[in-house]
PLY file of the C-alpha trace (Angstrom):
ply
format ascii 1.0
element vertex 333
property float x
property float y
property float z
element edge 332
property int vertex1
property int vertex2
end_header
218.29 -12.74 -130.12
221.23 -10.27 -129.95
220.26 -9.41 -126.66
220.16 -13.17 -125.58
223.61 -13.79 -126.95
224.87 -10.71 -125.06
223.44 -12.21 -121.83
225.16 -15.52 -122.77
228.47 -13.78 -123.36
228.16 -11.83 -120.11
227.65 -14.88 -117.95
230.42 -16.94 -119.57
232.84 -14.03 -119.29
232.11 -14.25 -115.49
232.38 -17.99 -115.45
235.47 -18.05 -117.47
237.36 -15.90 -114.91
236.63 -18.48 -112.21
236.61 -21.80 -114.02
238.68 -21.29 -117.20
235.96 -22.09 -119.68
237.56 -21.70 -123.10
234.52 -21.39 -125.40
231.36 -19.39 -125.52
228.17 -21.07 -126.52
226.73 -19.64 -129.72
222.90 -19.04 -129.91
221.27 -19.37 -133.35
217.67 -18.67 -134.22
217.65 -18.39 -138.11
217.33 -21.77 -139.59
218.40 -20.36 -142.95
221.69 -19.14 -141.60
223.25 -22.15 -139.77
227.12 -22.22 -139.74
229.15 -25.17 -141.22
229.31 -27.21 -138.09
232.41 -29.41 -137.41
231.21 -33.05 -137.01
228.06 -31.88 -135.34
226.80 -34.07 -132.51
223.28 -33.17 -132.20
220.41 -33.82 -129.66
216.83 -32.35 -129.80
214.49 -31.48 -126.89
212.79 -28.77 -124.69
215.28 -29.14 -121.85
212.85 -27.41 -119.60
214.61 -26.89 -116.14
217.99 -28.23 -117.57
217.85 -30.49 -114.43
220.12 -33.40 -113.55
218.35 -35.82 -116.11
219.07 -33.31 -118.85
222.57 -32.96 -117.54
223.15 -36.71 -118.11
222.20 -36.31 -121.75
224.46 -33.33 -122.17
227.27 -35.33 -120.69
226.81 -38.07 -123.35
226.61 -35.32 -125.99
229.79 -33.81 -124.90
231.66 -37.12 -124.52
230.80 -38.19 -128.07
231.78 -34.93 -129.58
235.07 -34.96 -127.63
235.70 -38.52 -128.98
235.28 -37.57 -132.55
236.57 -34.06 -132.40
233.12 -32.55 -133.06
230.87 -29.79 -131.82
227.84 -30.21 -129.57
224.56 -28.85 -130.93
221.24 -28.68 -129.00
218.11 -27.94 -130.81
215.26 -26.67 -128.76
212.04 -25.09 -129.66
210.15 -21.88 -128.63
207.29 -21.50 -128.07
206.58 -24.80 -126.38
205.05 -27.20 -129.12
201.99 -27.90 -127.06
201.02 -24.24 -127.18
200.98 -24.42 -131.04
199.58 -27.93 -131.68
196.98 -27.95 -128.91
196.82 -24.20 -127.89
197.50 -25.19 -124.28
197.75 -21.98 -122.52
198.13 -23.70 -119.10
201.69 -24.58 -119.66
204.02 -23.69 -116.76
207.73 -23.95 -117.23
210.69 -24.41 -114.91
212.92 -22.24 -117.06
212.06 -19.32 -119.33
213.81 -19.19 -122.70
216.50 -16.76 -121.38
217.02 -18.86 -118.25
217.39 -22.03 -120.34
220.13 -20.21 -122.51
222.00 -19.36 -119.40
221.92 -22.75 -117.77
222.97 -24.53 -121.08
225.79 -22.06 -121.68
227.24 -22.80 -118.21
227.36 -26.57 -119.07
229.82 -25.87 -121.87
227.55 -26.58 -124.93
228.98 -25.32 -128.29
225.74 -24.36 -130.19
222.22 -23.82 -129.09
219.67 -23.61 -131.94
216.35 -21.97 -130.90
213.88 -23.30 -133.56
210.64 -21.21 -133.82
207.96 -23.80 -133.61
205.16 -22.73 -135.85
202.04 -24.45 -137.23
203.85 -24.82 -140.52
206.76 -26.58 -138.93
204.39 -28.94 -136.97
203.00 -30.05 -140.42
206.35 -31.15 -141.68
206.22 -34.85 -142.52
208.61 -37.14 -140.52
210.64 -37.74 -143.71
210.85 -33.97 -144.58
211.85 -33.32 -141.03
214.93 -35.64 -141.37
215.94 -34.48 -144.81
214.96 -30.92 -145.08
215.42 -29.88 -141.46
217.77 -32.20 -139.59
220.12 -33.10 -142.40
219.88 -30.06 -144.79
220.36 -27.58 -141.98
222.72 -29.33 -139.56
224.61 -32.07 -141.47
225.09 -34.02 -138.33
227.70 -36.52 -137.81
225.85 -38.08 -134.92
222.22 -37.70 -133.75
221.64 -38.65 -130.10
217.95 -39.07 -129.13
215.87 -41.43 -127.03
214.26 -44.67 -128.26
210.73 -42.96 -127.86
211.64 -39.81 -129.73
208.83 -38.84 -131.95
208.74 -36.06 -134.61
207.01 -34.86 -137.74
203.32 -34.54 -138.55
201.26 -36.65 -136.28
204.45 -37.59 -134.42
204.92 -40.19 -137.02
208.62 -40.11 -137.02
210.58 -42.40 -134.72
214.08 -43.61 -133.55
213.76 -46.43 -135.91
213.00 -44.13 -138.93
216.16 -42.16 -138.08
218.22 -45.30 -138.29
216.66 -46.41 -141.63
217.78 -43.16 -143.23
221.22 -42.93 -141.47
223.18 -44.78 -144.02
221.91 -42.97 -147.11
222.12 -39.44 -145.50
225.58 -40.25 -143.87
224.87 -39.83 -140.07
225.01 -42.06 -137.13
222.13 -42.47 -134.66
222.90 -43.06 -130.91
220.35 -43.84 -128.17
219.99 -42.09 -124.88
219.69 -44.88 -122.31
216.15 -45.69 -121.28
216.99 -45.07 -117.70
218.00 -41.63 -118.46
214.87 -40.92 -120.35
212.88 -42.00 -117.44
214.86 -39.95 -114.94
214.17 -36.77 -117.17
210.43 -37.52 -117.35
210.03 -38.42 -113.71
212.30 -35.56 -112.59
210.28 -32.91 -114.61
207.07 -34.04 -113.04
208.41 -34.25 -109.62
210.21 -30.96 -109.78
206.96 -29.23 -110.72
204.96 -31.11 -108.01
207.55 -30.48 -105.31
207.73 -26.95 -105.89
203.87 -26.57 -105.92
203.91 -28.44 -102.63
206.72 -26.28 -101.09
208.98 -29.46 -101.02
211.97 -27.25 -102.03
214.61 -29.58 -100.92
213.47 -32.31 -103.20
212.97 -29.84 -106.15
216.44 -28.31 -105.79
218.10 -31.77 -105.38
216.50 -32.87 -108.63
217.30 -29.57 -110.50
220.95 -29.63 -109.28
220.60 -25.95 -108.46
218.35 -23.65 -106.50
215.07 -22.86 -108.17
215.00 -19.15 -109.18
212.72 -16.64 -110.99
212.65 -13.07 -111.97
210.15 -10.41 -111.20
209.51 -6.72 -111.50
209.04 -4.51 -108.41
205.62 -3.06 -108.40
203.71 -0.79 -106.07
202.07 -2.59 -103.11
199.86 -1.58 -100.28
202.96 -0.76 -98.12
201.52 -2.61 -95.16
204.88 -4.19 -94.44
206.63 -0.92 -93.81
204.09 -0.27 -90.84
205.26 -3.34 -88.97
208.95 -2.95 -89.86
209.11 -5.54 -92.72
209.03 -3.51 -95.90
208.53 -5.85 -98.90
209.14 -5.74 -102.60
206.05 -6.82 -104.48
206.96 -8.77 -107.51
205.20 -9.35 -110.85
206.46 -12.35 -112.68
208.69 -11.43 -115.63
207.28 -14.41 -117.50
203.67 -15.62 -117.15
204.58 -19.10 -118.28
207.15 -19.49 -115.38
206.01 -21.81 -112.54
205.32 -20.16 -109.32
205.98 -22.18 -106.25
203.43 -23.07 -103.78
202.13 -20.61 -101.06
204.24 -20.15 -98.05
207.36 -18.42 -96.49
210.78 -19.15 -98.06
214.35 -18.24 -97.25
215.89 -16.76 -100.35
218.73 -14.74 -101.89
218.04 -11.77 -104.14
220.00 -10.16 -106.81
218.82 -6.86 -108.39
219.51 -7.06 -112.09
220.83 -3.55 -112.03
223.55 -4.62 -109.59
224.88 -7.83 -111.03
226.85 -9.95 -108.63
225.37 -8.17 -105.47
223.54 -10.90 -103.63
221.42 -10.11 -100.54
219.58 -12.30 -98.04
215.89 -12.18 -97.47
212.59 -14.10 -97.03
209.60 -14.34 -99.42
205.96 -15.02 -98.82
203.70 -16.31 -101.61
200.08 -16.33 -100.76
196.87 -14.29 -100.49
197.82 -12.62 -97.04
194.85 -14.04 -95.06
195.66 -12.00 -91.92
194.72 -8.73 -93.68
191.83 -10.48 -95.60
193.72 -10.48 -98.78
192.10 -12.06 -101.90
194.75 -11.83 -104.59
197.80 -14.02 -104.77
200.95 -12.00 -104.44
204.81 -12.47 -104.13
206.36 -10.37 -101.56
210.15 -10.32 -100.73
211.60 -8.74 -97.68
215.29 -7.97 -98.25
217.21 -8.01 -95.00
218.92 -4.70 -94.06
217.80 -2.82 -97.09
215.15 -0.20 -97.56
215.72 1.67 -100.92
213.25 2.57 -103.70
213.65 -0.14 -106.25
210.29 0.18 -108.03
210.68 -0.83 -111.64
213.77 -2.97 -110.96
213.97 -6.73 -111.82
214.97 -9.07 -109.02
216.19 -12.60 -109.43
215.02 -14.61 -106.32
216.65 -17.88 -105.67
214.66 -20.30 -103.30
216.96 -21.88 -100.55
214.60 -23.11 -97.93
210.84 -23.59 -97.33
210.16 -22.21 -93.91
206.35 -22.62 -93.29
202.99 -22.61 -94.79
200.89 -19.51 -95.09
198.61 -18.92 -92.18
196.16 -16.45 -90.75
197.13 -14.69 -87.61
194.85 -12.98 -85.07
196.10 -9.55 -86.04
199.17 -7.46 -87.11
200.97 -7.81 -83.74
200.83 -11.63 -83.99
201.98 -11.44 -87.66
204.83 -9.22 -86.72
205.94 -11.68 -84.08
205.88 -14.54 -86.47
207.88 -12.47 -89.11
210.58 -12.06 -86.35
210.72 -15.92 -86.04
210.64 -16.28 -89.83
213.67 -13.91 -90.22
215.69 -15.71 -87.53
214.87 -19.05 -89.23
215.71 -17.58 -92.77
219.09 -16.36 -91.38
219.87 -19.76 -90.00
218.94 -21.40 -93.31
221.13 -19.02 -95.26
0 1
1 2
2 3
3 4
4 5
5 6
6 7
7 8
8 9
9 10
10 11
11 12
12 13
13 14
14 15
15 16
16 17
17 18
18 19
19 20
20 21
21 22
22 23
23 24
24 25
25 26
26 27
27 28
28 29
29 30
30 31
31 32
32 33
33 34
34 35
35 36
36 37
37 38
38 39
39 40
40 41
41 42
42 43
43 44
44 45
45 46
46 47
47 48
48 49
49 50
50 51
51 52
52 53
53 54
54 55
55 56
56 57
57 58
58 59
59 60
60 61
61 62
62 63
63 64
64 65
65 66
66 67
67 68
68 69
69 70
70 71
71 72
72 73
73 74
74 75
75 76
76 77
77 78
78 79
79 80
80 81
81 82
82 83
83 84
84 85
85 86
86 87
87 88
88 89
89 90
90 91
91 92
92 93
93 94
94 95
95 96
96 97
97 98
98 99
99 100
100 101
101 102
102 103
103 104
104 105
105 106
106 107
107 108
108 109
109 110
110 111
111 112
112 113
113 114
114 115
115 116
116 117
117 118
118 119
119 120
120 121
121 122
122 123
123 124
124 125
125 126
126 127
127 128
128 129
129 130
130 131
131 132
132 133
133 134
134 135
135 136
136 137
137 138
138 139
139 140
140 141
141 142
142 143
143 144
144 145
145 146
146 147
147 148
148 149
149 150
150 151
151 152
152 153
153 154
154 155
155 156
156 157
157 158
158 159
159 160
160 161
161 162
162 163
163 164
164 165
165 166
166 167
167 168
168 169
169 170
170 171
171 172
172 173
173 174
174 175
175 176
176 177
177 178
178 179
179 180
180 181
181 182
182 183
183 184
184 185
185 186
186 187
187 188
188 189
189 190
190 191
191 192
192 193
193 194
194 195
195 196
196 197
197 198
198 199
199 200
200 201
201 202
202 203
203 204
204 205
205 206
206 207
207 208
208 209
209 210
210 211
211 212
212 213
213 214
214 215
215 216
216 217
217 218
218 219
219 220
220 221
221 222
222 223
223 224
224 225
225 226
226 227
227 228
228 229
229 230
230 231
231 232
232 233
233 234
234 235
235 236
236 237
237 238
238 239
239 240
240 241
241 242
242 243
243 244
244 245
245 246
246 247
247 248
248 249
249 250
250 251
251 252
252 253
253 254
254 255
255 256
256 257
257 258
258 259
259 260
260 261
261 262
262 263
263 264
264 265
265 266
266 267
267 268
268 269
269 270
270 271
271 272
272 273
273 274
274 275
275 276
276 277
277 278
278 279
279 280
280 281
281 282
282 283
283 284
284 285
285 286
286 287
287 288
288 289
289 290
290 291
291 292
292 293
293 294
294 295
295 296
296 297
297 298
298 299
299 300
300 301
301 302
302 303
303 304
304 305
305 306
306 307
307 308
308 309
309 310
310 311
311 312
312 313
313 314
314 315
315 316
316 317
317 318
318 319
319 320
320 321
321 322
322 323
323 324
324 325
325 326
326 327
327 328
328 329
329 330
330 331
331 332
């Protein structure tokens, strides 16, 4: 967690130089060592993707905190509750934990609490959740959640239960508008589906930023070099991160060893049918670049979907198409 806080501090120092941000989001992961929050305005959720729907909730959170002179507190969970409650290993996320921290930090949140979601925590009754977790640990001034918010063992807790305890436990409950909640649910589903279909414009519009992921450069078959298009083969840094649909994309690339240096390129996701490939791979061709970067981590931001993957008659035909792809990528970038 110290590493994650360092990452947050690094990005916000860079952001502060450009935007004048005054505060740095603090990340907490020990529920037994919570600070004394100042009039904590609290919301709870996974915030996967930190997309435009989530950003509306964060706007409401910040507005309420500003009105009362309080601090914004987001409580999120790791790992995803479904992995613990139902052992669902198929979950694919729009943001890794590290990426979520970075995105929330840029939105000016005061505190992010990462609650370790365990089997024992999932067995907490709804009443104990309110008294022993929410109130005892955070002493909230205001809790902002949706009308359909469920919590506690068997998801027995509800917005109405939070209201019932609010007077005796001295906090206020405020509702996230139903339309915002619908936007969050619809957007999360649509973003995933759009990415898998290669409908990148829609996904990026709903996210409010360009979808990105990180991968480690690994050894490939070096076939791209033989036709003038060397590629970096990427292994996803986090297996839970959603990989977009097969096809060719215009992208920008940042080597994590060279922060701030952004290069243009194109990326192919697929099985490489022209060379009878069988395994799905992620390959990035970085324009005007041909250095040994094996073992480095690259952040790839997807700018434009160029075309679907297809099988060509041979390497010469593939090379001709790659030239057209590069021109299209340069125009898109």
